[in-house]
N, C-alpha and C positions, 0 to 999 in steps of 0.2 A: 675663721673656722669655728671658733667656740660660739660666736654669735648665731650662726646658722643652726647649730644643734640646740640652742636655748629657745629659739623662737617656736619650733614645733611643740616643745614642752609647755611653753606659756600658753599657746593656743589650746592644746589638749587639756591642760590643768584647769584653764578658765572654763572650758566647755563642761568638764566633769563637775566642777564646783557649782556651776549654774544649774545643772540638771537635777541636783539633789538626789534623793533615793528613787531610783527607777525600777526597783524590784519590789513589787508589792505582793505580799503573800498573807495567807491566813493559815497558821499552824503548819507551815511548810508547803502548802498548796499555792503555787504562784499563779497569779492571773496572767493569761497569755502564754503559759508554758504547757507542755504536754502533761497529760494525766490519764490514769486508768481508773476504772471502778474499784479495783483492788487497792490502789493507792489511796483513794478517797475513803474507803472503808477503814483501812489501816490507820490513817492519820486523823480522820474526823469521826469515825464510828457511824457513818450514815451510808445507806445503800443507794445505788444508782439503777435506773431503769431506762427504757426507751422513751425518748421524747419526740420532738419533730423529726421528720425523716433524717436519719444519719446522725442525730444528736442524742446525747445522754443527759438525763436530768437526775440530780441527786438531792433528796430532801430529807430533813430530819432535824433533831434538836442537838445543839452544841452549846458550848460555853465560850464566852469571851471575857477576859479579865475576871474570871470566876462568876460571871453573870450568865443566866440562861438566855438562849436565843434560838429562834427558828431559822433554819438555813435552806436556801435554794441555790444550788450550784449547777451550772450548765457546762458540759463538755461539748464543744462544737464539732462539726463534721471533720475538721482537721485533727481532732484529738487533743486540742488545746482548751484549757479552762477559759471560757468566755465570760462567765458571770459567777460571782460569789455574792450572794445577797443574804444579809442577816436582818431579821426583824427583832426588835427589842422593845422595851417599855421606855418612855421618855425619862423616867426617874433613874434609869441606868446610864443615860448619856454622860452625866458628870463623873461617873465611875470609869467608863470606858474611854472617854476622850483623852485623858492624860496618858493612858497606856498606848493609844494610837500615836500620839505625839512623841512619846518616848521611843517607839519602834520606828516610825517613819519620818520623824522630824516635824517641824512646824508645817502646817498646811500652806499650799501655794496661795490659797484664798480662804477667807472667812467671811461668810455673808450672814447678815442679821436682819432679814426682812420680818415684818409682822405677819402672823398668820391668824386666821379668824375661824372660830367654830360656827356651827349652824345657828347658835343663839346670838351671834354677833360679837361675842367676847374676843378680844385680841390677845395674842401671846407672842412673846419674843422668840423667833426661830433662830437657831444656830445651824449653819451649814458649813462644814469644813470640807475643803476640796484639795486633794493631793493630785498632782498631774505628773505622770511618768512618760516614758518614751513609747513610741509606736501606738499612740492613742489610748494608753492605759490610764484609767482614773480611779480614784477612791473618793467616795462622797459619804460623809457621815452627817445625818440630819436628826436633830432633836425631835422634830415632828414630821412624819411622813404620811401624807394623805389624811391624817386626823391627829388630834392632840393626844390620842391614846397609843400611838405607835411611833417608834424611832426606826431608822434604817441605816445600815452600813452596806454600801454598794460598791463592790470592786467590779470594774467593767472594762471591756475592750471596745474599740470603736465599732467592731462588727456587732457586738451585743447591743450597743446603743442604737445602731441602725435598725436592728431586728425589733427592738422594743418600740421604736418610733413608727415602725411600719414603712420606712422609706424604701425597703427592698421588695415590697409586696407587689405582685403583678395584679393590678386592678382591672385589667381588660376582661371583657366577657362576663362581668359580674353585675349585670343590670337587670 
């Protein structure tokens, strides 16, 4: 009888340990969780307005690890936070990265591809990726689109589909 009660605990504990931190938030605003414009204003000090049909977009300046950043946050049609995107400067990467690791634990993946600017010079990219449940991801890139910008991107699977254009109805647009 004791053996039967231990097995579910072993299975549950192993699954919990393997999943790591599955709750990713920025200053108490959790990706994939319900939020209101009032909550965003109270916690982050930024305002929300109408976005794509049925969505809310919240933009403004915030701080992360005492560093200034520009934020874009999207509340989807279901009222859940679909995206939290912060733009920073690359020299802030080394200041913010240890704080993210302290809060979320080590990334599931660290990628280090080379990136190249328009003049052909190459730079060492660092891309930290945390993977949560239900398609939630956090990606922190030293260089995002150019060598002048870094990006911290909390996303849901729905947001990544939206950003890739996978759900766009392309019929009749010829």
